[in-house]
Structure formats: structure tokens, C-alpha cells
Short mmCIF file of the C-alpha atoms (twelve columns), coordinates in Angstrom:
data_MODEL
# 
_entry.id   MODEL 
# 
loop_
_atom_site.group_PDB 
_atom_site.id 
_atom_site.type_symbol 
_atom_site.label_atom_id 
_atom_site.label_alt_id 
_atom_site.label_comp_id 
_atom_site.label_asym_id 
_atom_site.label_seq_id 
_atom_site.Cartn_x 
_atom_site.Cartn_y 
_atom_site.Cartn_z 
_atom_site.pdbx_PDB_model_num 
ATOM 1   C CA . UNK A 1   -13.741 64.737 113.952 1 
ATOM 2   C CA . UNK A 2   -10.111 64.538 115.033 1 
ATOM 3   C CA . UNK A 3   -8.350  67.890 114.693 1 
ATOM 4   C CA . UNK A 4   -5.515  66.132 112.838 1 
ATOM 5   C CA . UNK A 5   -7.937  65.230 110.056 1 
ATOM 6   C CA . UNK A 6   -9.215  68.784 109.560 1 
ATOM 7   C CA . UNK A 7   -7.229  70.493 106.814 1 
ATOM 8   C CA . UNK A 8   -7.437  74.210 107.533 1 
ATOM 9   C CA . UNK A 9   -6.673  76.789 104.833 1 
ATOM 10  C CA . UNK A 10  -3.010  77.803 104.671 1 
ATOM 11  C CA . UNK A 11  -3.141  80.550 102.006 1 
ATOM 12  C CA . UNK A 12  -6.383  82.350 102.934 1 
ATOM 13  C CA . UNK A 13  -5.530  86.031 103.261 1 
ATOM 14  C CA . UNK A 14  -2.647  85.594 100.790 1 
ATOM 15  C CA . UNK A 15  -3.862  83.923 97.588  1 
ATOM 16  C CA . UNK A 16  -7.491  84.864 98.225  1 
ATOM 17  C CA . UNK A 17  -9.462  86.811 100.880 1 
ATOM 18  C CA . UNK A 18  -9.854  85.224 104.320 1 
ATOM 19  C CA . UNK A 19  -13.270 86.842 104.832 1 
ATOM 20  C CA . UNK A 20  -16.121 84.768 103.405 1 
ATOM 21  C CA . UNK A 21  -18.026 87.843 102.207 1 
ATOM 22  C CA . UNK A 22  -14.994 89.377 100.500 1 
ATOM 23  C CA . UNK A 23  -14.052 86.023 98.994  1 
ATOM 24  C CA . UNK A 24  -17.542 85.456 97.602  1 
ATOM 25  C CA . UNK A 25  -17.602 88.993 96.220  1 
ATOM 26  C CA . UNK A 26  -14.208 88.545 94.537  1 
ATOM 27  C CA . UNK A 27  -15.205 85.258 92.907  1 
ATOM 28  C CA . UNK A 28  -18.486 86.815 91.776  1 
ATOM 29  C CA . UNK A 29  -16.512 89.522 89.969  1 
ATOM 30  C CA . UNK A 30  -14.496 86.863 88.110  1 
ATOM 31  C CA . UNK A 31  -17.108 84.335 86.975  1 
ATOM 32  C CA . UNK A 32  -18.699 84.291 83.529  1 
ATOM 33  C CA . UNK A 33  -22.377 84.740 84.322  1 
ATOM 34  C CA . UNK A 34  -23.384 84.080 80.702  1 
ATOM 35  C CA . UNK A 35  -21.504 80.794 80.375  1 
ATOM 36  C CA . UNK A 36  -23.444 77.725 79.284  1 
ATOM 37  C CA . UNK A 37  -22.734 74.819 81.586  1 
ATOM 38  C CA . UNK A 38  -21.864 71.379 80.282  1 
ATOM 39  C CA . UNK A 39  -21.103 67.973 81.723  1 
ATOM 40  C CA . UNK A 40  -17.345 67.571 81.620  1 
ATOM 41  C CA . UNK A 41  -15.144 64.656 82.623  1 
ATOM 42  C CA . UNK A 42  -12.131 66.676 83.685  1 
ATOM 43  C CA . UNK A 43  -10.565 70.113 83.641  1 
ATOM 44  C CA . UNK A 44  -7.274  71.915 84.173  1 
ATOM 45  C CA . UNK A 45  -7.261  75.027 86.374  1 
ATOM 46  C CA . UNK A 46  -4.476  77.422 87.451  1 
ATOM 47  C CA . UNK A 47  -3.635  77.881 91.120  1 
ATOM 48  C CA . UNK A 48  -1.984  81.283 91.621  1 
ATOM 49  C CA . UNK A 49  -3.402  84.116 93.688  1 
ATOM 50  C CA . UNK A 50  -6.864  85.103 92.491  1 
ATOM 51  C CA . UNK A 51  -5.554  88.532 91.493  1 
ATOM 52  C CA . UNK A 52  -3.440  86.809 88.829  1 
ATOM 53  C CA . UNK A 53  -5.185  83.574 87.799  1 
ATOM 54  C CA . UNK A 54  -8.604  83.802 89.416  1 
ATOM 55  C CA . UNK A 55  -10.393 84.931 86.265  1 
ATOM 56  C CA . UNK A 56  -9.012  82.018 84.230  1 
ATOM 57  C CA . UNK A 57  -10.096 79.530 86.889  1 
ATOM 58  C CA . UNK A 58  -13.488 81.144 87.535  1 
ATOM 59  C CA . UNK A 59  -14.432 81.488 83.853  1 
ATOM 60  C CA . UNK A 60  -13.460 77.848 83.292  1 
ATOM 61  C CA . UNK A 61  -15.491 76.550 86.243  1 
ATOM 62  C CA . UNK A 62  -18.381 78.759 85.050  1 
ATOM 63  C CA . UNK A 63  -18.793 76.293 82.160  1 
ATOM 64  C CA . UNK A 64  -18.828 73.149 84.331  1 
ATOM 65  C CA . UNK A 65  -21.673 71.245 85.958  1 
ATOM 66  C CA . UNK A 66  -19.774 70.345 89.134  1 
ATOM 67  C CA . UNK A 67  -20.416 66.743 90.144  1 
ATOM 68  C CA . UNK A 68  -20.967 65.245 93.576  1 
ATOM 69  C CA . UNK A 69  -17.383 63.945 93.775  1 
ATOM 70  C CA . UNK A 70  -14.279 65.924 92.803  1 
ATOM 71  C CA . UNK A 71  -10.883 64.256 92.425  1 
ATOM 72  C CA . UNK A 72  -8.311  67.019 93.034  1 
ATOM 73  C CA . UNK A 73  -4.903  66.412 91.437  1 
ATOM 74  C CA . UNK A 74  -2.111  68.894 92.121  1 
ATOM 75  C CA . UNK A 75  1.655   69.322 92.176  1 
ATOM 76  C CA . UNK A 76  3.488   69.132 95.474  1 
ATOM 77  C CA . UNK A 77  5.436   72.414 95.779  1 
ATOM 78  C CA . UNK A 78  6.520   71.884 99.396  1 
ATOM 79  C CA . UNK A 79  8.456   68.635 99.000  1 
ATOM 80  C CA . UNK A 80  6.701   67.224 102.077 1 
ATOM 81  C CA . UNK A 81  5.365   63.675 102.066 1 
ATOM 82  C CA . UNK A 82  5.592   60.925 99.501  1 
ATOM 83  C CA . UNK A 83  5.762   61.094 95.708  1 
ATOM 84  C CA . UNK A 84  2.068   60.231 95.302  1 
ATOM 85  C CA . UNK A 85  0.069   61.376 98.332  1 
ATOM 86  C CA . UNK A 86  -3.651  60.855 98.870  1 
ATOM 87  C CA . UNK A 87  -5.730  61.900 101.883 1 
ATOM 88  C CA . UNK A 88  -8.362  59.269 102.691 1 
ATOM 89  C CA . UNK A 89  -10.109 60.786 105.725 1 
ATOM 90  C CA . UNK A 90  -11.111 64.157 107.085 1 
ATOM 91  C CA . UNK A 91  -12.392 67.427 105.717 1 
ATOM 92  C CA . UNK A 92  -11.003 70.571 104.118 1 
ATOM 93  C CA . UNK A 93  -12.039 74.019 105.277 1 
ATOM 94  C CA . UNK A 94  -12.098 77.312 103.386 1 
ATOM 95  C CA . UNK A 95  -13.769 80.622 104.314 1 
ATOM 96  C CA . UNK A 96  -16.746 79.498 102.176 1 
ATOM 97  C CA . UNK A 97  -17.315 76.205 103.996 1 
ATOM 98  C CA . UNK A 98  -16.169 72.628 104.369 1 
ATOM 99  C CA . UNK A 99  -15.815 69.682 102.029 1 
ATOM 100 C CA . UNK A 100 -15.619 66.169 103.375 1 
ATOM 101 C CA . UNK A 101 -13.218 63.678 101.881 1 
ATOM 102 C CA . UNK A 102 -15.098 60.770 100.330 1 
ATOM 103 C CA . UNK A 103 -13.320 58.155 102.440 1 
ATOM 104 C CA . UNK A 104 -14.843 55.166 100.678 1 
ATOM 105 C CA . UNK A 105 -13.756 56.412 97.255  1 
ATOM 106 C CA . UNK A 106 -10.325 57.533 98.483  1 
ATOM 107 C CA . UNK A 107 -9.661  54.187 100.154 1 
ATOM 108 C CA . UNK A 108 -10.772 52.340 97.029  1 
ATOM 109 C CA . UNK A 109 -8.307  54.393 94.977  1 
ATOM 110 C CA . UNK A 110 -5.571  53.687 97.534  1 
ATOM 111 C CA . UNK A 111 -6.311  49.961 97.564  1 
ATOM 112 C CA . UNK A 112 -6.303  49.750 93.756  1 
ATOM 113 C CA . UNK A 113 -3.081  51.714 93.244  1 
ATOM 114 C CA . UNK A 114 0.486   50.460 93.211  1 
ATOM 115 C CA . UNK A 115 1.793   53.950 93.932  1 
ATOM 116 C CA . UNK A 116 -0.520  56.078 96.088  1 
ATOM 117 C CA . UNK A 117 0.308   56.557 99.774  1 
ATOM 118 C CA . UNK A 118 -2.096  57.724 102.484 1 
ATOM 119 C CA . UNK A 119 -0.238  60.840 103.596 1 
ATOM 120 C CA . UNK A 120 -1.671  64.044 105.049 1 
ATOM 121 C CA . UNK A 121 1.729   65.728 105.478 1 
ATOM 122 C CA . UNK A 122 1.970   66.402 101.733 1 
ATOM 123 C CA . UNK A 123 -1.312  68.335 101.882 1 
ATOM 124 C CA . UNK A 124 -0.977  70.381 105.081 1 
ATOM 125 C CA . UNK A 125 0.810   73.384 103.547 1 
ATOM 126 C CA . UNK A 126 0.291   72.782 99.807  1 
ATOM 127 C CA . UNK A 127 -1.691  75.528 98.048  1 
ATOM 128 C CA . UNK A 128 -2.299  73.958 94.615  1 
ATOM 129 C CA . UNK A 129 -5.524  72.193 95.586  1 
ATOM 130 C CA . UNK A 130 -6.700  74.619 98.269  1 
ATOM 131 C CA . UNK A 131 -7.063  77.571 95.893  1 
ATOM 132 C CA . UNK A 132 -9.392  75.618 93.597  1 
ATOM 133 C CA . UNK A 133 -11.886 74.846 96.366  1 
ATOM 134 C CA . UNK A 134 -13.524 78.256 96.966  1 
ATOM 135 C CA . UNK A 135 -14.225 78.715 93.240  1 
ATOM 136 C CA . UNK A 136 -15.814 75.263 93.089  1 
ATOM 137 C CA . UNK A 137 -17.700 75.961 96.346  1 
ATOM 138 C CA . UNK A 138 -19.065 79.221 94.929  1 
ATOM 139 C CA . UNK A 139 -21.018 77.207 92.359  1 
ATOM 140 C CA . UNK A 140 -21.743 74.067 94.421  1 
ATOM 141 C CA . UNK A 141 -21.056 73.956 98.174  1 
ATOM 142 C CA . UNK A 142 -21.858 70.320 98.864  1 
ATOM 143 C CA . UNK A 143 -19.465 68.079 96.917  1 
ATOM 144 C CA . UNK A 144 -17.032 65.556 98.406  1 
ATOM 145 C CA . UNK A 145 -13.358 65.501 97.495  1 
ATOM 146 C CA . UNK A 146 -10.392 63.171 97.073  1 
ATOM 147 C CA . UNK A 147 -7.104  65.168 97.243  1 
ATOM 148 C CA . UNK A 148 -3.941  63.755 95.593  1 
ATOM 149 C CA . UNK A 149 -0.558  65.466 95.130  1 
ATOM 150 C CA . UNK A 150 2.391   64.505 92.942  1 
ATOM 151 C CA . UNK A 151 6.145   64.939 93.440  1 
ATOM 152 C CA . UNK A 152 7.333   62.470 90.790  1 
ATOM 153 C CA . UNK A 153 7.792   63.162 87.068  1 
ATOM 154 C CA . UNK A 154 7.958   59.461 86.133  1 
ATOM 155 C CA . UNK A 155 5.590   59.383 83.156  1 
ATOM 156 C CA . UNK A 156 5.166   55.598 83.261  1 
ATOM 157 C CA . UNK A 157 3.970   55.746 86.871  1 
ATOM 158 C CA . UNK A 158 1.828   58.830 86.250  1 
ATOM 159 C CA . UNK A 159 0.054   57.152 83.333  1 
ATOM 160 C CA . UNK A 160 -0.491  54.023 85.416  1 
ATOM 161 C CA . UNK A 161 -2.083  56.121 88.177  1 
ATOM 162 C CA . UNK A 162 -4.374  57.592 85.515  1 
ATOM 163 C CA . UNK A 163 -5.372  54.061 84.521  1 
ATOM 164 C CA . UNK A 164 -5.949  53.149 88.172  1 
ATOM 165 C CA . UNK A 165 -8.146  56.206 88.773  1 
ATOM 166 C CA . UNK A 166 -10.194 55.522 85.638  1 
ATOM 167 C CA . UNK A 167 -10.717 51.898 86.674  1 
ATOM 168 C CA . UNK A 168 -12.212 52.999 89.994  1 
ATOM 169 C CA . UNK A 169 -14.288 55.841 88.510  1 
ATOM 170 C CA . UNK A 170 -15.713 53.940 85.519  1 
ATOM 171 C CA . UNK A 171 -18.853 52.980 87.457  1 
ATOM 172 C CA . UNK A 172 -19.087 56.384 89.165  1 
ATOM 173 C CA . UNK A 173 -20.252 58.925 86.571  1 
ATOM 174 C CA . UNK A 174 -20.761 61.635 89.187  1 
ATOM 175 C CA . UNK A 175 -17.045 62.404 89.558  1 
ATOM 176 C CA . UNK A 176 -15.095 65.341 88.127  1 
ATOM 177 C CA . UNK A 177 -11.300 65.235 87.811  1 
ATOM 178 C CA . UNK A 178 -9.557  68.576 88.397  1 
ATOM 179 C CA . UNK A 179 -5.859  68.958 87.528  1 
ATOM 180 C CA . UNK A 180 -4.201  72.014 89.063  1 
ATOM 181 C CA . UNK A 181 -1.340  73.627 87.142  1 
ATOM 182 C CA . UNK A 182 0.175   76.952 86.215  1 
ATOM 183 C CA . UNK A 183 2.084   77.266 82.942  1 
ATOM 184 C CA . UNK A 184 5.455   78.889 82.130  1 
ATOM 185 C CA . UNK A 185 7.105   80.675 85.089  1 
ATOM 186 C CA . UNK A 186 9.112   83.921 84.999  1 
ATOM 187 C CA . UNK A 187 9.934   84.376 81.333  1 
ATOM 188 C CA . UNK A 188 9.018   87.182 78.951  1 
ATOM 189 C CA . UNK A 189 5.379   87.201 77.913  1 
ATOM 190 C CA . UNK A 190 6.267   86.486 74.291  1 
ATOM 191 C CA . UNK A 191 8.363   83.475 75.268  1 
ATOM 192 C CA . UNK A 192 5.771   82.240 77.791  1 
ATOM 193 C CA . UNK A 193 3.004   82.395 75.209  1 
ATOM 194 C CA . UNK A 194 5.154   80.577 72.631  1 
ATOM 195 C CA . UNK A 195 6.044   77.764 75.030  1 
ATOM 196 C CA . UNK A 196 2.612   77.526 76.618  1 
ATOM 197 C CA . UNK A 197 0.987   77.202 73.208  1 
ATOM 198 C CA . UNK A 198 3.094   74.084 72.598  1 
ATOM 199 C CA . UNK A 199 1.920   72.514 75.872  1 
ATOM 200 C CA . UNK A 200 -1.695  73.602 75.450  1 
ATOM 201 C CA . UNK A 201 -1.887  72.108 71.949  1 
ATOM 202 C CA . UNK A 202 -0.721  68.749 73.300  1 
ATOM 203 C CA . UNK A 203 -3.376  68.884 76.035  1 
ATOM 204 C CA . UNK A 204 -6.074  69.824 73.512  1 
ATOM 205 C CA . UNK A 205 -5.008  66.782 71.479  1 
ATOM 206 C CA . UNK A 206 -5.427  64.693 74.668  1 
ATOM 207 C CA . UNK A 207 -1.855  63.480 74.231  1 
ATOM 208 C CA . UNK A 208 0.054   63.143 77.494  1 
ATOM 209 C CA . UNK A 209 3.146   61.722 75.766  1 
ATOM 210 C CA . UNK A 210 3.330   64.716 73.433  1 
ATOM 211 C CA . UNK A 211 2.865   67.026 76.435  1 
ATOM 212 C CA . UNK A 212 5.853   65.495 78.237  1 
ATOM 213 C CA . UNK A 213 7.966   65.507 75.072  1 
ATOM 214 C CA . UNK A 214 7.255   69.207 74.502  1 
ATOM 215 C CA . UNK A 215 7.877   70.114 78.151  1 
ATOM 216 C CA . UNK A 216 11.312  68.527 77.881  1 
ATOM 217 C CA . UNK A 217 12.117  69.796 74.371  1 
ATOM 218 C CA . UNK A 218 11.094  73.410 75.004  1 
ATOM 219 C CA . UNK A 219 12.030  73.460 78.719  1 
ATOM 220 C CA . UNK A 220 8.492   74.492 79.728  1 
ATOM 221 C CA . UNK A 221 8.286   75.306 83.444  1 
ATOM 222 C CA . UNK A 222 4.721   74.036 83.870  1 
ATOM 223 C CA . UNK A 223 4.519   73.124 87.564  1 
ATOM 224 C CA . UNK A 224 1.512   70.780 87.343  1 
ATOM 225 C CA . UNK A 225 2.413   68.653 84.339  1 
ATOM 226 C CA . UNK A 226 2.287   65.500 86.504  1 
ATOM 227 C CA . UNK A 227 -1.363  65.925 87.547  1 
ATOM 228 C CA . UNK A 228 -2.248  66.907 83.980  1 
ATOM 229 C CA . UNK A 229 -0.668  63.687 82.641  1 
ATOM 230 C CA . UNK A 230 -2.716  61.670 85.153  1 
ATOM 231 C CA . UNK A 231 -5.864  63.641 84.308  1 
ATOM 232 C CA . UNK A 232 -5.429  63.157 80.542  1 
ATOM 233 C CA . UNK A 233 -4.887  59.409 80.850  1 
ATOM 234 C CA . UNK A 234 -7.863  58.921 83.191  1 
ATOM 235 C CA . UNK A 235 -10.197 61.244 81.254  1 
ATOM 236 C CA . UNK A 236 -9.613  59.459 77.943  1 
ATOM 237 C CA . UNK A 237 -10.351 56.088 79.534  1 
ATOM 238 C CA . UNK A 238 -13.531 57.610 80.985  1 
ATOM 239 C CA . UNK A 239 -14.704 58.706 77.544  1 
ATOM 240 C CA . UNK A 240 -13.190 62.166 76.937  1 
ATOM 241 C CA . UNK A 241 -13.014 62.838 73.207  1 
ATOM 242 C CA . UNK A 242 -12.508 66.605 73.055  1 
ATOM 243 C CA . UNK A 243 -10.830 69.413 74.959  1 
ATOM 244 C CA . UNK A 244 -11.448 73.156 74.807  1 
ATOM 245 C CA . UNK A 245 -9.244  76.026 75.953  1 
ATOM 246 C CA . UNK A 246 -11.613 78.316 77.860  1 
ATOM 247 C CA . UNK A 247 -9.112  81.074 78.688  1 
ATOM 248 C CA . UNK A 248 -5.399  81.835 78.680  1 
ATOM 249 C CA . UNK A 249 -3.678  84.859 80.133  1 
ATOM 250 C CA . UNK A 250 -0.485  85.795 81.935  1 
ATOM 251 C CA . UNK A 251 0.338   87.708 85.079  1 
ATOM 252 C CA . UNK A 252 1.495   90.486 82.735  1 
ATOM 253 C CA . UNK A 253 -2.151  91.109 81.803  1 
ATOM 254 C CA . UNK A 254 -2.674  92.165 85.424  1 
ATOM 255 C CA . UNK A 255 0.641   93.751 86.428  1 
ATOM 256 C CA . UNK A 256 1.639   95.258 83.084  1 
ATOM 257 C CA . UNK A 257 5.097   93.701 83.520  1 
ATOM 258 C CA . UNK A 258 5.673   91.757 80.302  1 
ATOM 259 C CA . UNK A 259 9.357   91.035 81.024  1 
ATOM 260 C CA . UNK A 260 8.730   88.251 83.571  1 
ATOM 261 C CA . UNK A 261 5.344   86.553 83.654  1 
ATOM 262 C CA . UNK A 262 3.569   83.368 84.701  1 
ATOM 263 C CA . UNK A 263 1.078   81.788 82.294  1 
ATOM 264 C CA . UNK A 264 -2.376  80.463 83.226  1 
ATOM 265 C CA . UNK A 265 -4.721  78.254 81.221  1 
ATOM 266 C CA . UNK A 266 -8.192  76.866 81.851  1 
ATOM 267 C CA . UNK A 267 -9.162  73.766 79.827  1 
ATOM 268 C CA . UNK A 268 -12.202 71.454 79.913  1 
ATOM 269 C CA . UNK A 269 -12.369 67.839 78.685  1 
ATOM 270 C CA . UNK A 270 -15.632 66.190 77.691  1 
# 
């Protein structure tokens, strides 16, 4: 495979251990070994360093039967690339292994979308999708992925992309949609919990319009609201009727600093 199409990890050794044995051991300490797995259509996972958000992500994935295809939706923090960037070829590496991009599925999504652009540059240094992979790999090493990042906050376009994704996936039941997002950034824990509860309730109601309205009204600094809007729209069209909050915590639960925290939530849709 061309080196240009191999997406190497950019935050191994920072957000999570770069050694495969240490990484596996850390994830093992975070998972819920008693969780009952269910077939879910989609989920929302946080994407901070595992020290802060790893338990929320790992306990959420502990409840999921991971499917053969995983559509990874994340915010674009770097500003590189286009507003809606999909990778259609190549593979992604982590210390736990490699996941091939499902080129046929990715190219079908690209062909059927008015907005997606085939663009690796948006993904090269973006951490929001990378940090989800090892936790998914811990439970199931051999799935294929389709990575998509979002720079735009245009809700009309985001909802249309959700419709486009659902249209392609409707005959492919073995696909899981993962939206990557952290919640409120750098406010007091009391304020973060108050604001995050507003956003979480909208997600649990499967209402992307209410989510956007509350983000704007309460000034909620949720970095991955765009992928969550897309995920909600697609998941409902694919049959999602319910959502469950698996776990919520803040960085203050780890650091003890309650004056300035980041919130993390893990949610499943089925």
C-alpha cells in the first residue's frame, strides 16, 4: 500500500500509551467486564486522553456489539482540509493493529453526497477519531472503517449528510455509526454539568434541532456537535428509537480541579 494512504497514529504516547501492551492493559482497566452487550445503531464517545475520558468511552463500548463496518464521525480541530472530509482509501494504524478503510462503502458515500470531499489532509493530524480506535480494537480487531470529519456548523447541510449516510447504510445492517465529541470545555464543574445536561437530554430525545438550539442558547462548548447532529439524523432513519446515557463524568473527577473542567458523555442509540 502507498505510504501516503497509511494513516499513522499522531497522538500515541500523548492521549494513550504508544506501547501495545501498556495500551491494552490501560483499556482493560477501564472496561466494564460485567456489561451486557447489545446491538446498537450508533453511539457517542468522548475523545480526550484516556486518563480523563477513557473510562467513559470504554464503559460505553463495553455495551456494544461492534459491527463489521464502523463509520467514524468526528470534529476537525486542526482546521486542515475541507468542511466535510472523508477518506476513501488506505488504512489506519494504532499500537493495537490496523483497520482498513472500506473503500467501496466510502466511495459510495462520497458518490451519494452533495457535500463530502475525498480529503486525507483533514485526517492526518486530527485526534478525534484516532483515540476511539484502540478501544474499539480491544473488543474487535477486525472491523473496517470509514472516517469523516466536520468543520462546518451548517445544520441544514449536516442533517442532509445524515440522510445521505442513512440512504447508503439502509441495506447494510452490519455498520455502526460512532460520533466523537467532548462536552463543555473549561468551565466550573457545576456549570459544565448544568449545560451538558441540557445537551444530553436533547440527544436522549433523538432531537438534533433541539441539540443545536440548546448549544446556541446556553453557549455549550461541545466540540463534536456537528458529528452528533449527523449521527442522530442517520440513526433515526436507520431505525433508532431510544438512547441511553451510559456514563458522564468530568476531568474534575480525575484531577480534583472543579474550577475548570471538560465534560465527557457516552451514549448509545438502538
